[in-house]
TIKOL-58847 format. One record per residue (C-alpha): residue in one letter; chain; x negated, y negated, z. Coordinates in pm, whole numbers, plus 50000, padded with zeros to 5 digits. Each point is the difference from the previous one (the first is absolute). Example, Ala and Ser with C-alpha at 12.3 -4.5 7.8 and 13.67 -1.06 7.14 Angstrom:
node residuo A cadena A px 48770 py 50450 pz 50780;
node residuo S cadena A px 49863 py 49656 pz 49934;
This chain:
node residuo X cadena A px 50014 py 50027 pz 49996;
node residuo X cadena A px 49682 py 49730 pz 50058;
node residuo X cadena A px 49877 py 50049 pz 49675;
node residuo X cadena A px 50331 py 49901 pz 49864;
node residuo X cadena A px 50097 py 49710 pz 50223;
node residuo X cadena A px 49634 py 49827 pz 49825;
node residuo X cadena A px 50185 py 50035 pz 49673;
node residuo X cadena A px 50279 py 49776 pz 50066;
node residuo X cadena A px 50002 py 49674 pz 49811;
node residuo X cadena A px 49956 py 49702 pz 50197;
node residuo X cadena A px 50309 py 49891 pz 50226;
node residuo X cadena A px 50112 py 50332 pz 50008;
node residuo X cadena A px 50031 py 50190 pz 50326;
node residuo X cadena A px 50130 py 50382 pz 50079;
node residuo X cadena A px 50292 py 50005 pz 50259;
node residuo X cadena A px 50158 py 50234 pz 50162;
node residuo X cadena A px 50376 py 50153 pz 49899;
node residuo X cadena A px 50079 py 49955 pz 50393;
node residuo X cadena A px 49950 py 50008 pz 50352;
node residuo X cadena A px 49923 py 49648 pz 50189;
node residuo X cadena A px 49806 py 49877 pz 49746;
node residuo X cadena A px 50163 py 50151 pz 49715;
node residuo X cadena A px 50185 py 49832 pz 49682;
node residuo X cadena A px 50321 py 50161 pz 50033;
node residuo X cadena A px 50245 py 50151 pz 50269;
node residuo X cadena A px 50010 py 50352 pz 50020;
node residuo X cadena A px 50379 py 50135 pz 50016;
node residuo X cadena A px 50114 py 50398 pz 49993;
node residuo X cadena A px 50333 py 50110 pz 49890;
node residuo X cadena A px 50258 py 50202 pz 50150;
node residuo X cadena A px 50299 py 50239 pz 49965;
node residuo X cadena A px 50338 py 49963 pz 50156;
node residuo X cadena A px 50176 py 50295 pz 50087;
node residuo X cadena A px 50162 py 50194 pz 49714;
node residuo X cadena A px 50214 py 50154 pz 50212;
node residuo X cadena A px 50205 py 49685 pz 50076;
node residuo X cadena A px 50242 py 49866 pz 49696;
node residuo X cadena A px 49995 py 49621 pz 50123;
node residuo X cadena A px 49651 py 49970 pz 49961;
node residuo X cadena A px 49990 py 50040 pz 49606;
node residuo X cadena A px 50177 py 49885 pz 49664;
node residuo X cadena A px 49977 py 49658 pz 50153;
node residuo X cadena A px 49823 py 49682 pz 49833;
node residuo X cadena A px 49658 py 49968 pz 50099;
node residuo X cadena A px 49726 py 50150 pz 49779;
node residuo X cadena A px 49812 py 50291 pz 50126;
node residuo X cadena A px 49685 py 50151 pz 49772;
node residuo X cadena A px 49886 py 50370 pz 50003;
node residuo X cadena A px 49666 py 50044 pz 49839;
node residuo X cadena A px 50203 py 50205 pz 49720;
node residuo X cadena A px 50137 py 49644 pz 49927;
node residuo X cadena A px 49654 py 49867 pz 49904;
node residuo X cadena A px 49942 py 50262 pz 49825;
node residuo X cadena A px 50290 py 49952 pz 49749;
node residuo X cadena A px 49860 py 49626 pz 49921;
node residuo X cadena A px 49845 py 49859 pz 49687;
node residuo X cadena A px 49955 py 49678 pz 50142;
node residuo X cadena A px 49781 py 49850 pz 50279;
node residuo X cadena A px 50269 py 49888 pz 50202;
node residuo X cadena A px 50308 py 50165 pz 50167;
node residuo X cadena A px 50374 py 49859 pz 50053;
node residuo X cadena A px 50229 py 50277 pz 50028;
node residuo X cadena A px 50007 py 50336 pz 50194;
node residuo X cadena A px 50198 py 50359 pz 49910;
node residuo X cadena A px 50113 py 49988 pz 50402;
node residuo X cadena A px 50101 py 49726 pz 50196;
node residuo X cadena A px 50086 py 49943 pz 50374;
node residuo X cadena A px 50209 py 49843 pz 50247;
node residuo X cadena A px 49929 py 49710 pz 50216;
node residuo X cadena A px 50082 py 50236 pz 50303;
node residuo X cadena A px 49732 py 50241 pz 49809;
node residuo X cadena A px 49693 py 49737 pz 50017;
node residuo X cadena A px 50074 py 49915 pz 50333;
node residuo X cadena A px 50050 py 50379 pz 50106;
node residuo X cadena A px 49613 py 50078 pz 49924;
node residuo X cadena A px 49624 py 49799 pz 49977;
node residuo X cadena A px 50031 py 49957 pz 49616;
node residuo X cadena A px 50009 py 49651 pz 49923;
node residuo X cadena A px 50119 py 49747 pz 49775;
node residuo X cadena A px 49723 py 49864 pz 49765;
node residuo X cadena A px 50003 py 49702 pz 49850;
node residuo X cadena A px 49956 py 49944 pz 49594;
node residuo X cadena A px 49597 py 50018 pz 49925;
node residuo X cadena A px 49977 py 50257 pz 50195;
node residuo X cadena A px 49722 py 50257 pz 49829;
node residuo X cadena A px 50149 py 50387 pz 50098;
node residuo X cadena A px 49759 py 50204 pz 50000;
node residuo X cadena A px 50100 py 50396 pz 50025;
node residuo X cadena A px 49806 py 50217 pz 50203;
node residuo X cadena A px 50100 py 50305 pz 49984;
node residuo X cadena A px 50189 py 50235 pz 49747;
node residuo X cadena A px 49784 py 49869 pz 49835;
node residuo X cadena A px 49711 py 49757 pz 50147;
node residuo X cadena A px 49972 py 49713 pz 49717;
node residuo X cadena A px 50346 py 49894 pz 49839;
node residuo X cadena A px 50051 py 49563 pz 50019;
node residuo X cadena A px 50230 py 49780 pz 49909;
node residuo X cadena A px 50071 py 49617 pz 50119;
node residuo X cadena A px 50335 py 49901 pz 50174;
node residuo X cadena A px 50253 py 49802 pz 49811;
node residuo X cadena A px 50248 py 49995 pz 50232;
node residuo X cadena A px 50011 py 50088 pz 50368;
node residuo X cadena A px 49976 py 50386 pz 50071;
node residuo X cadena A px 49949 py 50250 pz 50272;
node residuo X cadena A px 49805 py 50277 pz 49979;
node residuo X cadena A px 50027 py 50395 pz 50097;
node residuo X cadena A px 49620 py 50135 pz 50148;
node residuo X cadena A px 49833 py 50079 pz 49718;
node residuo X cadena A px 49828 py 49674 pz 49986;
node residuo X cadena A px 49728 py 49741 pz 50145;
node residuo X cadena A px 50170 py 49624 pz 49843;
node residuo X cadena A px 49784 py 49694 pz 50017;
node residuo X cadena A px 50150 py 49665 pz 50057;
node residuo X cadena A px 49773 py 49744 pz 49857;
node residuo X cadena A px 49870 py 49735 pz 50306;
node residuo X cadena A px 49987 py 49632 pz 49868;
node residuo X cadena A px 49723 py 49944 pz 49750;
node residuo X cadena A px 50089 py 50356 pz 49791;
node residuo X cadena A px 50133 py 50060 pz 49735;
node residuo X cadena A px 50243 py 50287 pz 49941;
node residuo X cadena A px 49887 py 50127 pz 49631;
node residuo X cadena A px 49641 py 49931 pz 50107;
node residuo X cadena A px 50060 py 50196 pz 50310;
node residuo X cadena A px 50174 py 50250 pz 49799;
node residuo X cadena A px 49747 py 50032 pz 49725;
node residuo X cadena A px 49707 py 49998 pz 50237;
node residuo X cadena A px 50168 py 50322 pz 50178;
node residuo X cadena A px 50071 py 50158 pz 49700;
node residuo X cadena A px 49618 py 50015 pz 49925;
node residuo X cadena A px 49893 py 50156 pz 50306;
node residuo X cadena A px 50334 py 50325 pz 49979;
node residuo X cadena A px 49719 py 50234 pz 49891;
node residuo X cadena A px 49795 py 49918 pz 50323;
node residuo X cadena A px 50287 py 49957 pz 50250;
node residuo X cadena A px 50118 py 50351 pz 49824;
node residuo X cadena A px 49638 py 50179 pz 50088;
node residuo X cadena A px 50055 py 49903 pz 50363;
node residuo X cadena A px 50325 py 50139 pz 50034;
node residuo X cadena A px 50041 py 50309 pz 50179;
node residuo X cadena A px 50297 py 50221 pz 50174;
node residuo X cadena A px 50091 py 50371 pz 50049;
node residuo X cadena A px 50336 py 49958 pz 49913;
node residuo X cadena A px 49947 py 49760 pz 49746;
node residuo X cadena A px 49755 py 49717 pz 49898;
node residuo X cadena A px 50055 py 49644 pz 50173;
node residuo X cadena A px 49806 py 49733 pz 50070;
node residuo X cadena A px 50016 py 49810 pz 50337;
node residuo X cadena A px 50060 py 49640 pz 50102;
node residuo X cadena A px 49706 py 50053 pz 50200;
node residuo X cadena A px 49824 py 50108 pz 49687;
node residuo X cadena A px 50122 py 49800 pz 49764;
node residuo X cadena A px 49964 py 49597 pz 50184;
node residuo X cadena A px 49568 py 50085 pz 49958;
node residuo X cadena A px 49986 py 50027 pz 49622;
node residuo X cadena A px 49902 py 49654 pz 49852;
node residuo X cadena A px 50064 py 49799 pz 49688;
node residuo X cadena A px 49806 py 49745 pz 49818;
node residuo X cadena A px 50215 py 49681 pz 50036;
node residuo X cadena A px 49917 py 49662 pz 49793;
node residuo X cadena A px 49928 py 49645 pz 50143;
node residuo X cadena A px 50378 py 49885 pz 49958;
node residuo X cadena A px 50333 py 50100 pz 49945;
node residuo X cadena A px 49987 py 49834 pz 49675;
node residuo X cadena A px 49756 py 50275 pz 49920;
node residuo X cadena A px 50175 py 50289 pz 50117;
node residuo X cadena A px 50284 py 49866 pz 49784;
node residuo X cadena A px 49846 py 49902 pz 49654;
node residuo X cadena A px 49885 py 50339 pz 50054;
node residuo X cadena A px 50290 py 50227 pz 50102;
node residuo X cadena A px 50174 py 49834 pz 49678;
node residuo X cadena A px 49721 py 50119 pz 49737;
node residuo X cadena A px 50045 py 50305 pz 50177;
node residuo X cadena A px 50381 py 50012 pz 49999;
node residuo X cadena A px 49946 py 49907 pz 49638;
node residuo X cadena A px 49793 py 50265 pz 49912;
node residuo X cadena A px 50150 py 50260 pz 50149;
node residuo X cadena A px 50365 py 49917 pz 49829;
node residuo X cadena A px 49789 py 50033 pz 49664;
node residuo X cadena A px 49894 py 50345 pz 50156;
node residuo X cadena A px 50353 py 50149 pz 50116;
node residuo X cadena A px 50130 py 49855 pz 49657;
node residuo X cadena A px 49745 py 50210 pz 49848;
node residuo X cadena A px 50071 py 50253 pz 50259;
node residuo X cadena A px 50358 py 50044 pz 49908;
node residuo X cadena A px 49943 py 49987 pz 49632;
node residuo X cadena A px 49772 py 50341 pz 50042;
node residuo X cadena A px 50289 py 50188 pz 50251;
node residuo X cadena A px 50234 py 49910 pz 49722;
node residuo X cadena A px 49797 py 50119 pz 49734;
node residuo X cadena A px 49888 py 50361 pz 50254;
node residuo X cadena A px 50418 py 49996 pz 50056;
node residuo X cadena A px 50052 py 50050 pz 49564;
node residuo X cadena A px 49676 py 50206 pz 49967;
node residuo X cadena A px 50149 py 50273 pz 50228;
node residuo X cadena A px 50353 py 49954 pz 49847;
node residuo X cadena A px 49883 py 50102 pz 49667;
node residuo X cadena A px 49953 py 50368 pz 50120;
node residuo X cadena A px 50348 py 50007 pz 50130;
node residuo X cadena A px 50129 py 49858 pz 49643;
node residuo X cadena A px 49797 py 50269 pz 49851;
node residuo X cadena A px 50137 py 50268 pz 50160;
node residuo X cadena A px 50341 py 49871 pz 49920;
node residuo X cadena A px 49933 py 50033 pz 49675;
node residuo X cadena A px 49968 py 50314 pz 50020;
node residuo X cadena A px 50213 py 50186 pz 50257;
node residuo X cadena A px 50376 py 49858 pz 50007;
node residuo X cadena A px 50135 py 49871 pz 50359;
node residuo X cadena A px 50308 py 50155 pz 49978;
node residuo X cadena A px 50115 py 50372 pz 49954;
node residuo X cadena A px 50254 py 49888 pz 49788;
node residuo X cadena A px 49803 py 49847 pz 49707;
node residuo X cadena A px 49979 py 50067 pz 49698;
node residuo X cadena A px 49684 py 50191 pz 49887;
node residuo X cadena A px 49822 py 50078 pz 49660;
node residuo X cadena A px 50091 py 50264 pz 49810;
node residuo X cadena A px 49831 py 50323 pz 50138;
node residuo X cadena A px 50034 py 49869 pz 50340;
node residuo X cadena A px 50147 py 50133 pz 50312;
node residuo X cadena A px 50107 py 49905 pz 50364;
node residuo X cadena A px 49866 py 50290 pz 50183;
node residuo X cadena A px 50034 py 50031 pz 50401;
node residuo X cadena A px 49695 py 49901 pz 50179;
node residuo X cadena A px 49956 py 50350 pz 50226;
node residuo X cadena A px 50055 py 50256 pz 49672;
node residuo X cadena A px 49665 py 49840 pz 49872;
node residuo X cadena A px 49800 py 49966 pz 50321;
node residuo X cadena A px 49934 py 50167 pz 50307;
node residuo X cadena A px 50132 py 49707 pz 50291;
node residuo X cadena A px 49811 py 50072 pz 50308;
node residuo X cadena A px 49918 py 49831 pz 50356;
node residuo X cadena A px 49634 py 49988 pz 50155;
node residuo X cadena A px 49887 py 50086 pz 50356;
node residuo X cadena A px 49930 py 49901 pz 50325;
node residuo X cadena A px 49643 py 50079 pz 50106;
node residuo X cadena A px 49907 py 49952 pz 50348;
node residuo X cadena A px 49751 py 49820 pz 50086;
node residuo X cadena A px 49740 py 50155 pz 50130;
node residuo X cadena A px 50010 py 50186 pz 49636;
node residuo X cadena A px 49950 py 49664 pz 49832;
node residuo X cadena A px 49615 py 49869 pz 49949;
node residuo X cadena A px 49824 py 50249 pz 49816;
node residuo X cadena A px 49779 py 49899 pz 49701;
node residuo X cadena A px 49845 py 50350 pz 49880;
node residuo X cadena A px 50324 py 50213 pz 49950;
node residuo X cadena A px 50153 py 50067 pz 49630;
node residuo X cadena A px 50344 py 49837 pz 49971;
node residuo X cadena A px 50040 py 49574 pz 50048;
node residuo X cadena A px 50264 py 49941 pz 50277;
node residuo X cadena A px 50205 py 49689 pz 49877;
node residuo X cadena A px 50178 py 49759 pz 50205;
node residuo X cadena A px 50149 py 49668 pz 49888;
node residuo X cadena A px 49702 py 49768 pz 50065;
node residuo X cadena A px 49768 py 50228 pz 49731;
node residuo X cadena A px 50314 py 49907 pz 49742;
node residuo X cadena A px 49851 py 49654 pz 50011;
node residuo X cadena A px 49657 py 50122 pz 49813;
node residuo X cadena A px 50007 py 50176 pz 49653;
node residuo X cadena A px 49678 py 50172 pz 49867;
node residuo X cadena A px 50169 py 49891 pz 49668;
node residuo X cadena A px 50317 py 49758 pz 49876;
node residuo X cadena A px 50248 py 50357 pz 50060;
node residuo X cadena A px 49762 py 50260 pz 50186;
node residuo X cadena A px 49935 py 50082 pz 50399;
node residuo X cadena A px 49678 py 50237 pz 49964;
node residuo X cadena A px 49901 py 49908 pz 50430;
node residuo X cadena A px 50132 py 49915 pz 50317;
node residuo X cadena A px 49880 py 49920 pz 50398;
node residuo X cadena A px 50062 py 50332 pz 50142;
node residuo X cadena A px 49972 py 50368 pz 49814;
node residuo X cadena A px 50115 py 50341 pz 50145;
node residuo X cadena A px 49971 py 50363 pz 49879;
node residuo X cadena A px 50251 py 50284 pz 49978;
node residuo X cadena A px 49923 py 50147 pz 50374;
node residuo X cadena A px 50152 py 49611 pz 50143;
node residuo X cadena A px 50306 py 50049 pz 49696;
node residuo X cadena A px 50028 py 50328 pz 50100;
node residuo X cadena A px 49985 py 49912 pz 50365;
node residuo X cadena A px 50326 py 49782 pz 49957;
node residuo X cadena A px 50158 py 50097 pz 49725;
node residuo X cadena A px 49907 py 49761 pz 49742;
node residuo X cadena A px 49867 py 50046 pz 49653;
node residuo X cadena A px 49809 py 49787 pz 49691;
node residuo X cadena A px 50186 py 49911 pz 49683;
node residuo X cadena A px 49829 py 50015 pz 49703;
node residuo X cadena A px 49838 py 49734 pz 49774;
node residuo X cadena A px 50301 py 49801 pz 49811;
node residuo X cadena A px 50204 py 49973 pz 50282;
node residuo X cadena A px 50116 py 49655 pz 50039;
node residuo X cadena A px 50042 py 49853 pz 50356;
node residuo X cadena A px 50167 py 49687 pz 50151;
node residuo X cadena A px 50084 py 49875 pz 50338;
node residuo X cadena A px 50302 py 50113 pz 50124;
node residuo X cadena A px 50108 py 49826 pz 50294;
node residuo X cadena A px 49943 py 49638 pz 50187;
node residuo X cadena A px 49861 py 49696 pz 49797;
node residuo X cadena A px 49751 py 50177 pz 49814;
node residuo X cadena A px 50280 py 50159 pz 49813;
node residuo X cadena A px 50075 py 49638 pz 49888;
node residuo X cadena A px 49708 py 49884 pz 49865;
node residuo X cadena A px 50095 py 50257 pz 49727;
node residuo X cadena A px 49655 py 50231 pz 50007;
node residuo X cadena A px 49956 py 50230 pz 49763;
node residuo X cadena A px 49688 py 50238 pz 49961;
node residuo X cadena A px 49914 py 50343 pz 49805;
node residuo X cadena A px 49778 py 50272 pz 50156;
node residuo X cadena A px 49676 py 50039 pz 49846;
node residuo X cadena A px 49917 py 50301 pz 50154;
node residuo X cadena A px 50169 py 50278 pz 50224;
node residuo X cadena A px 50111 py 49802 pz 50319;
node residuo X cadena A px 50241 py 49981 pz 50259;
node residuo X cadena A px 50172 py 49683 pz 50144;
node residuo X cadena A px 50181 py 49906 pz 50374;
node residuo X cadena A px 50382 py 50043 pz 50026;
node residuo X cadena A px 50011 py 49614 pz 49946;
node residuo X cadena A px 49956 py 50103 pz 49675;
node residuo X cadena A px 50208 py 50149 pz 49676;
node residuo X cadena A px 49843 py 50169 pz 49724;
node residuo X cadena A px 50188 py 50120 pz 49668;
node residuo X cadena A px 49819 py 50305 pz 49824;
node residuo X cadena A px 50059 py 50022 pz 49645;
node residuo X cadena A px 50114 py 50320 pz 49858;
node residuo X cadena A px 49847 py 50167 pz 49717;
node residuo X cadena A px 50279 py 49742 pz 49760;
node residuo X cadena A px 49855 py 49666 pz 50120;
node residuo X cadena A px 49654 py 49856 pz 49989;
node residuo X cadena A px 49902 py 49859 pz 50323;
node residuo X cadena A px 49906 py 49597 pz 49844;
node residuo X cadena A px 50345 py 49995 pz 49835;
node residuo X cadena A px 50159 py 50039 pz 50327;
node residuo X cadena A px 49773 py 49790 pz 50182;
node residuo X cadena A px 50073 py 49750 pz 49768;
node residuo X cadena A px 50364 py 50049 pz 50008;
node residuo X cadena A px 50011 py 50025 pz 50383;
node residuo X cadena A px 49784 py 49627 pz 49971;
node residuo X cadena A px 50299 py 49846 pz 49819;
node residuo X cadena A px 50224 py 50122 pz 50320;
node residuo X cadena A px 50027 py 49727 pz 50270;
node residuo X cadena A px 50079 py 50245 pz 50313;
node residuo X cadena A px 50057 py 49771 pz 50233;
node residuo X cadena A px 50365 py 50037 pz 49788;
node residuo X cadena A px 50034 py 50328 pz 50100;
node residuo X cadena A px 49900 py 50017 pz 50332;
node residuo X cadena A px 50218 py 50069 pz 50294;
node residuo X cadena A px 49953 py 49661 pz 50234;
node residuo X cadena A px 50220 py 50072 pz 50303;
node residuo X cadena A px 49684 py 50000 pz 50206;
node residuo X cadena A px 49655 py 49989 pz 49850;
node residuo X cadena A px 50023 py 49994 pz 49636;
node residuo X cadena A px 49942 py 50399 pz 49850;
node residuo X cadena A px 50088 py 50238 pz 49758;
node residuo X cadena A px 50087 py 50371 pz 49990;
node residuo X cadena A px 49963 py 50220 pz 49782;
node residuo X cadena A px 50408 py 49989 pz 49893;
node residuo X cadena A px 49943 py 49652 pz 49912;
node residuo X cadena A px 49797 py 50019 pz 49691;
node residuo X cadena A px 50061 py 50367 pz 49935;
node residuo X cadena A px 50287 py 49946 pz 49751;
node residuo X cadena A px 49834 py 49702 pz 49878;
node residuo X cadena A px 49992 py 49944 pz 49596;
node residuo X cadena A px 49685 py 49972 pz 49779;
node residuo X cadena A px 50009 py 49974 pz 49693;
node residuo X cadena A px 49820 py 50221 pz 49757;
node residuo X cadena A px 49824 py 49987 pz 49682;
node residuo X cadena A px 50073 py 50302 pz 49779;
node residuo X cadena A px 49700 py 50185 pz 50004;
node residuo X cadena A px 49655 py 50040 pz 50257;
node residuo X cadena A px 49811 py 49843 pz 49746;
node residuo X cadena A px 50254 py 49660 pz 49999;
node residuo X cadena A px 49957 py 49992 pz 50346;
node residuo X cadena A px 49618 py 50011 pz 49952;
node residuo X cadena A px 49966 py 49739 pz 49783;
node residuo X cadena A px 50264 py 49738 pz 50201;
node residuo X cadena A px 49713 py 50088 pz 50311;
node residuo X cadena A px 49737 py 49938 pz 49815;
node residuo X cadena A px 50106 py 49676 pz 49851;
node residuo X cadena A px 50135 py 49863 pz 50350;
node residuo X cadena A px 49681 py 50107 pz 50161;
node residuo X cadena A px 49812 py 49782 pz 49676;
node residuo X cadena A px 50242 py 49686 pz 50093;
node residuo X cadena A px 49959 py 50055 pz 50351;
node residuo X cadena A px 49621 py 50007 pz 50015;
node residuo X cadena A px 50011 py 49660 pz 49750;
node residuo X cadena A px 50265 py 49839 pz 50287;
node residuo X cadena A px 49738 py 50127 pz 50262;
node residuo X cadena A px 49735 py 49838 pz 49873;
node residuo X cadena A px 50234 py 49669 pz 49967;
node residuo X cadena A px 50093 py 50019 pz 50358;
node residuo X cadena A px 49630 py 50076 pz 50136;
node residuo X cadena A px 49895 py 49658 pz 49771;
node residuo X cadena A px 50324 py 49809 pz 50196;
node residuo X cadena A px 49874 py 50169 pz 50342;
node residuo X cadena A px 49660 py 49824 pz 49946;
node residuo X cadena A px 50131 py 49692 pz 49869;
node residuo X cadena A px 50245 py 49986 pz 50331;
node residuo X cadena A px 49616 py 50098 pz 50211;
node residuo X cadena A px 49856 py 49687 pz 49866;
node residuo X cadena A px 50197 py 49774 pz 50064;
node residuo X cadena A px 50078 py 50103 pz 50301;
node residuo X cadena A px 49617 py 49959 pz 50090;
node residuo X cadena A px 50032 py 49633 pz 49900;
node residuo X cadena A px 50139 py 49828 pz 50304;
node residuo X cadena A px 49724 py 50145 pz 50214;
node residuo X cadena A px 49729 py 49858 pz 49781;
node residuo X cadena A px 50162 py 49662 pz 50017;
node residuo X cadena A px 50028 py 49991 pz 50337;
node residuo X cadena A px 49600 py 50076 pz 50034;
node residuo X cadena A px 49894 py 49730 pz 49791;
node residuo X cadena A px 50147 py 49803 pz 50253;
node residuo X cadena A px 49988 py 50159 pz 50361;
node residuo X cadena A px 49692 py 50256 pz 49929;
node residuo X cadena A px 49688 py 49770 pz 50128;
node residuo X cadena A px 49669 py 50176 pz 50021;
node residuo X cadena A px 50083 py 50333 pz 49814;
node residuo X cadena A px 49882 py 50160 pz 49712;
């Protein structure tokens, strides 16, 4: 820190965020009892970390939940003035915003009320610069958190006058708004690219089973083209093996693919002895799998086994019969929104009976299935290439704010 302080411009100084000589009063938030209806659905804004996670501006002026005056007075949360800098101190650490209206927060915040002579937007940007360091010093067993005692000792560089603060903040706000415009355009482009895959599949596979088909095609029930199977629940003491022949696939493994379509490996492996011990079995390469329960079902992940493997009881599989090609089945199931057929009485879930009678459009011959699947694979590979380029563009844009802040605040660092 001493070396950095020597590099400050003339007239600048290092200032602590909190404490007796700090530049802000640091205030914690709190939550009224959720068991008391009289505390909720009032007109007082009450922020949670989720509210800050949804912002596309440096300001916050509305919250998803609101409390009543009785709710405010029932707990230790405080009504914070306009210009307070909010920093989430848990779940996650590091989301930040400036209040544009008076509001209070839950306990997941450290809130900075600037003292006289401190410009709120300048304080916002200066704190944003040191968020990585704040995150490094956060700790906890149940969840990571930064405490008030820790955060008050962090320092920011302060220019000589409040007019300097205002000028710096105005320039930063303008530049950050330009970056946000770029980011929103990149997000729209990414969404458009993501929609391309669905459009390609819809061009091939009719959505409704009563739709007219090309000559020679027919509607066939899914259960007549494949065996529908469920996975198995493996006790934890049977998991964690690496040097065994059969991948044991969990939903978390489905976030990764060895190619655009095929899964070849998992975090855990099993052998025949383990399979036999719980009455499980391996499924052949070419089995099409997808999550069948919970939030993962809604993501519409679909994969195809590239090797013989087994999978857990949160996954359902389709084993093609002799008249069906795996990749054709894979691309057809990719055109189906599984959420539309899920049972949602409790957690979203799919049973064998929910999909057995689904009708799949089948071309006249196996060769037709192969040709269609190959063409879809080619088109999807092109979409994947564009998608990766879109991801890279967005990643580059999201790195710009950090670079801008380092131009202003990163004194003495290489």
